[in-house]
Every structure is written in C-alpha cells, then in structure tokens.
C-alpha positions in Angstrom: 229.1 119.9 289.9 230.7 117.8 292.8 234.5 118.4 292.4 236.0 117.1 296.0 236.3 113.3 296.6 234.5 113.9 299.9 231.4 115.5 297.8 231.8 112.7 295.2 231.5 110.0 297.7 228.7 111.5 299.7 226.5 111.8 296.4 227.5 108.4 295.4 226.4 107.1 298.9 223.3 109.1 298.8 222.5 107.8 295.5 223.0 104.2 296.8 220.1 104.7 299.4 217.6 105.7 296.8 215.9 102.6 295.4 215.6 102.1 291.5 212.3 100.1 291.5 209.9 101.1 294.4 206.4 102.3 295.0 206.2 106.1 295.7 205.0 105.5 299.3 208.5 103.5 299.8 210.5 106.2 297.9 212.8 108.0 300.5 212.3 112.0 301.3 215.0 114.2 302.5 214.2 113.5 306.0 214.5 109.6 305.5 217.6 110.3 303.8 219.1 112.6 306.5 218.7 110.0 309.2 220.6 107.4 307.4 223.4 109.8 306.3 223.5 111.7 309.5 227.4 111.3 309.9 228.1 112.5 306.4 226.3 116.2 307.3 227.5 116.3 310.8 229.8 119.2 310.0 226.8 121.5 309.1 225.5 123.2 312.3 222.0 122.6 313.2 219.1 120.6 311.8 218.3 123.6 309.0 221.9 123.7 307.8 221.8 119.9 307.3 218.7 119.8 305.7 219.7 122.7 303.2 222.9 120.4 302.5 221.1 117.3 301.7 218.4 119.1 299.6 221.6 120.8 297.7 222.9 117.4 297.0 219.7 115.9 295.9 219.1 118.7 293.5 222.7 118.0 292.0 221.8 114.2 291.8 218.3 115.5 289.6 220.3 117.7 287.6 222.7 115.1 286.7 219.6 112.8 286.0 220.7 110.3 288.2 217.4 110.5 290.4 213.9 111.8 290.0 211.2 113.2 292.3 208.3 110.6 292.0 205.9 112.9 293.4 206.4 116.5 291.7 204.9 119.5 293.9 204.8 117.0 296.8 205.7 117.8 300.7 208.1 116.4 301.3 209.6 115.2 297.8 210.1 111.6 297.5 212.7 110.2 295.0 213.7 107.4 292.6 216.9 106.5 291.4 217.1 106.7 287.4 220.6 104.8 286.5 220.8 101.1 286.4 224.7 100.9 286.1 225.3 101.6 289.8 227.3 98.2 289.6 230.2 100.0 287.8 230.7 102.7 290.2 233.0 101.7 292.7 231.6 104.3 295.4 228.3 102.6 295.3 229.4 98.9 295.2 231.6 99.7 298.2 228.7 101.0 299.9 226.3 98.2 298.7 228.9 95.7 299.9 229.2 97.0 303.3 225.4 97.3 303.5 225.2 93.8 302.8 228.0 92.7 305.2 226.2 94.6 308.1 222.9 93.3 307.6 224.5 89.7 307.2 226.6 90.2 310.4 223.6 91.4 312.3 220.9 89.0 311.3 222.8 85.5 309.7 224.6 84.3 313.0 221.1 83.6 314.6 220.0 81.9 311.4 217.3 84.6 310.5 217.3 84.1 307.1 213.8 85.6 306.9 215.2 88.9 308.5 218.1 88.9 306.1 215.8 88.9 303.2 213.3 91.5 304.5 216.0 94.0 305.5 217.7 93.5 302.2 214.6 94.4 300.3 214.1 97.7 302.4 214.4 100.7 299.9 216.9 102.5 302.3 219.0 99.3 302.9 221.7 100.4 300.6 221.9 97.1 299.0 220.0 98.2 295.6 217.9 94.9 295.5 214.2 94.9 294.8 211.8 92.5 293.7 213.0 92.2 290.4 216.4 90.7 291.3 215.4 88.9 295.2 212.3 86.7 295.6 211.6 84.7 299.0 209.2 81.7 298.3 208.1 80.3 301.5 207.3 76.9 302.0 205.0 77.4 305.1 201.9 78.9 305.4 201.7 81.2 308.3 198.2 82.5 310.0 197.9 86.2 310.2 197.8 87.6 313.9 194.2 87.9 315.2 193.5 91.7 314.9 193.6 93.6 318.1 191.7 96.8 318.5 193.6 100.0 318.6 195.0 101.0 321.8 194.0 97.4 323.6 197.6 96.1 323.7 199.1 99.1 324.9 196.6 99.3 327.7 197.1 95.8 328.4 200.9 96.3 328.9 200.4 99.4 331.1 198.1 97.6 333.2 200.6 94.9 333.8 203.6 97.1 334.1 201.8 99.2 336.9 199.9 96.2 338.3 196.9 98.2 337.7 193.1 97.1 337.2 191.8 97.0 333.8 188.1 97.8 332.6 187.5 96.1 329.4 184.3 95.3 327.1 184.7 91.6 326.1 182.7 89.5 323.6 183.2 85.7 324.2 183.0 82.7 321.6 179.3 82.8 322.2 178.9 86.6 321.1 178.0 87.4 324.6 179.2 91.3 325.6 180.5 91.8 329.4 182.3 94.7 331.0 184.4 93.2 333.7 187.1 94.9 335.9 190.1 92.5 335.4 193.3 92.1 337.5 196.1 91.3 335.2 198.4 88.4 336.0 200.4 87.5 332.8 200.4 88.0 329.0 201.0 84.9 326.7 201.2 84.8 322.6 200.2 81.1 321.5 200.5 80.9 317.7 198.9 84.0 315.9 196.6 84.9 319.1 197.8 86.8 322.4 196.0 85.9 325.7 195.7 87.8 328.9 195.7 85.9 332.3 193.5 87.9 334.5 191.0 87.7 337.5 187.4 89.0 336.9 185.9 91.4 339.2 186.0 90.0 342.9 186.8 86.4 341.8 189.8 84.5 342.4 190.0 82.1 339.6 192.5 83.2 336.7 190.8 83.3 333.2 192.3 83.7 330.0 191.0 86.6 327.9 191.9 86.8 324.0 193.1 90.2 323.2 191.3 90.3 320.0 187.9 89.8 321.6 188.5 92.9 323.9 186.1 95.5 322.3 187.3 98.2 324.5 189.8 99.1 327.4 190.6 101.6 330.1 193.0 101.5 333.0 191.3 101.0 336.0 191.7 103.2 339.3 192.5 100.2 341.8 195.7 98.2 342.2 195.5 94.7 340.4 195.0 91.8 343.1 197.6 89.2 342.6 196.6 85.4 342.3 197.9 83.6 345.4 199.0 80.4 343.4 199.4 81.7 339.8 202.3 80.6 337.7 202.6 81.5 334.0 205.0 78.3 333.6 202.1 75.7 334.9 199.2 77.6 333.1 201.4 76.9 330.0 202.0 73.6 330.8 198.4 72.8 331.6 197.0 74.9 328.3 196.2 73.6 325.2 198.6 70.6 324.3 198.4 71.9 320.3 200.8 74.7 321.2 203.0 73.0 323.5 205.0 74.2 326.4 208.3 74.4 325.0 209.4 71.0 326.0 212.1 69.7 323.9 211.1 66.0 323.0 213.5 63.3 321.0 212.2 62.1 318.2 212.8 59.3 315.5 211.9 59.3 312.0 211.9 57.6 308.8 211.9 59.5 305.7 212.0 58.8 301.7 211.6 61.2 298.7 211.7 65.0 298.9 211.3 64.8 302.9 214.7 62.8 302.9 216.6 65.1 300.5 215.3 68.2 302.5 216.4 66.6 306.1 219.8 65.9 304.4 220.1 69.9 303.6 217.9 71.5 306.4 218.2 69.8 309.9 215.3 69.6 312.1 217.8 70.4 315.1 221.4 71.0 315.9 221.6 67.5 317.1 220.4 65.7 313.8 221.5 62.3 313.2 221.1 60.6 309.7 221.4 56.9 309.1 220.5 55.0 306.2 217.8 52.5 306.1 218.2 48.9 304.9 218.3 48.2 301.5 215.0 46.2 301.6 213.3 49.1 303.8 210.5 51.5 301.8 212.4 54.5 303.6 215.6 56.1 302.7 216.8 57.6 306.0 216.3 57.1 309.8 216.4 60.6 311.1 217.3 61.6 315.1 216.4 64.9 316.3 215.7 66.8 319.5 212.8 69.2 318.9 210.2 71.3 320.7 206.9 69.8 321.3 204.5 71.8 319.3 201.5 72.0 317.3 203.8 73.1 314.4 205.7 69.9 314.8 202.5 67.8 314.5 201.1 69.9 311.4 204.5 69.8 309.6 204.6 65.8 309.9 200.9 65.4 308.9 202.0 67.8 305.8 204.6 65.3 304.8 202.0 62.8 304.0 203.5 59.2 303.4 207.1 60.6 302.9 207.8 60.3 306.8 206.9 57.7 309.4 207.4 58.6 313.0 208.9 55.9 315.0 209.4 57.5 318.4 208.1 58.7 320.6 205.2 56.4 321.1 202.8 59.1 322.2 203.6 61.3 318.8 203.4 58.2 316.9 199.8 57.3 318.1 198.5 61.0 317.4 200.1 60.6 314.0 198.1 57.3 313.4 194.7 58.3 314.7 194.9 61.9 312.6 196.1 60.3 309.4 193.4 57.7 310.0 190.6 60.6 310.3 191.9 62.1 307.3 191.6 58.8 305.2 188.1 58.3 306.3 187.3 61.9 305.3 188.7 61.7 301.9 187.2 58.4 301.6 183.6 60.0 301.8 181.8 60.7 298.9 182.0 64.5 298.3 178.7 66.3 297.5 180.6 69.1 295.5 
C-alpha cells in the first residue's frame, strides 16, 4: 500500500498513462511505461532496479483493482486501466491537464490540429481520451501513399547522401522491366507519390523514376555522375501542372451557401479578405486570398460545385470553365448502368 505522497503521486501518474479503452496491441507494457516515467524512477540505480520498481508499482495498481493485465501470461504483460472515475482524482487530473497543455504548446502554434488530435488519442498521451470521447471527421479525401518496397527508400536516400550509383529493377507504366544503373540527382514527393531524378547508365538525360515502380535496389560501386545543368527548382516548375510548383497566386472568388459560411470561419489564407456581394447578386461574398497554385486548389474549387465562382486569375477561371463543362457533358450522357 502506497503511503508517501511521492509514491501516491507516482502511482497516479503511472495510472494516467494506461488507457481505459484500447486494443491489446496499444496497451502499454512495463518497458514503454518506464520510458514515459523515466524521471520518476531515476533514483533507482541501473535498468534492472528501475524495471523491478515499476513492476512493483504495476502490481500494486493491479492489487488495488485500478489496472489489469490484458494478456495474462504474456511476455511482456500489457495493462489497461479499470477505473472510470479518474476525473475526480486531483493527481490524475493534474497530469492529464499538463499533458494536454504540452501537446497544444507543441502542435497548435503551427496550426496543426490534425497532429493535436492524433497525439491526444495515443494510448500513452496521458490525456485519457479515446475514440469514445474524441472523434475526428475529415472533410477531405486523401489518397494513401503509393506502396514502396521494403529497403528501397533507404537505399535511395543512402545513394543520394553518398552520391553513389544505384542498381535497380524498374517496372514502367507499360509493365516493361529493366535493370539500369542509375545516377541519383534529387528526390521529390508529389502528392502521394515519390520520384527520383536520375540519369540512366551512360546517358546524360535526367529521368524521373517513381519509387513505387522500383522492384529491387542495391547500392552501386561507383560514384554517381552529376548532371551539368540539373536544377530541382526548374524541374518542379516544368513538371506536371496538376501539382503546382509552390508559386503563390492571388485568387478572387464569389461564394454562397455552405462555402460562404465555411470561408467566414476557416480562411483560405492568412491575408484573406471578405466583402459582401450586392443584394441582387447570386452570391453572398467576394473573397480575395493568396494561395499556392496546386492541383489541390483546383480539386477543392471543383468540389464546391455551384457554390463558388472563380473571378481571378483568368487562367484559373478558364480551367474551371473547361473542367465544369466536361463534367456537365459527362453527366448529361445516358448511363448504361
């Protein structure tokens, strides 16, 4: 039975790190708990003594029916909290509050709400929150990254770092398999796919290799040749316009309905300006903002349907007109299904 305030406080903090609701694989074991509670066991000399100390504390929490092992007989044991009344415990609430403040201090200044929620839902976050009390419903559809074979990315990065050749197996879009020796120049992620700029064998032309099409890889034995006129910024700028090149553009939009309400509360950019449209206008707001010229912007605008109209720039307005006309023709066709 814990008698000292330090011991009571340590047990309370240990309990706070153990989730109430979590699948077995996410329930912490003594090793993970020891890493999170390191300073509270620092006075024990040596790893073995610290392991014994945390094990004694866990056994006491089990004896007090505050936690339970979720994999009895397993090695290592994993634990789940039994009590739901932790909000009334001042030690646990103090720990949870400071955990929340630490997460917010680390992630929120950058506006990374996704990172905040993800961190708070981790079983060892100390917040005590789980999927039954915190849920995130995304309004964006993100593609999963293209699968890269084990070891390929590590080989590519090592070859880039060491300026070394790379021997790869490569299956192109036509399903043709080749085994070139390539000379890596730069790596680029575009959306959910990663590309390597490299020269092939004795060629001087810089090509793009999609990492998800590399079937095998091994570091070569020769230094990689460097292309005389290669510049990553230029390659990005000359690349597929769907992804943009990071250029900022000024846009002027007219918005109505749910999009008007959304843009009043969630800005397109830090410099967004909103003006009310005339009373006889079909739209509610005129929105001006500076945003990156990307495929994501185009897809977002198209997804808004008739709730948004692009006024400027002219190039974007022209693209929107062409894309919406194509979509209208597509849906006007009779479906065989």
